C-alpha angles and dihedrals in degrees: 000000000000127000129200123188119194123198113199128179113186133199088248148345093268091056088047094055093041091054096042089054090046091051091049093049097045099045100045093105089062087069088043089056088055091231099104105064108176136009121185127186119206117194104215099171134348089274103028136071145178119213121193120198127190117200134181094240145349092249091066090049092051089050093051094047092056091045098052122317101084090059090042092057092042087054089056090050092051089051089058098264119142109224127183131163148189130198143174149131110314133205111203125203126184135194122247085232096062113137114202091202086074088067131076106238115214112220 
């Protein structure tokens, strides 16, 4: 599996909410493809966020980058957002007590 974490600091709370909504809307098909498995948003401050993505493989991430995400992140930078990221192979473990009802399913 392949994980990508984005750290974004926005100019204000309104910009943060607008970009999160745009990202959710624009990336919904990545869940439909079955290649993006999990995405988690961590509100760090009122105007900053960490986004964790878990994908089946690196090839899918590279395909999506060339299709639209590189431009999406560049647009955020041009609007004054500060974007950084880390990525790499990811080993995932889960608890036998996991309750999928605690998660929001994208359909």
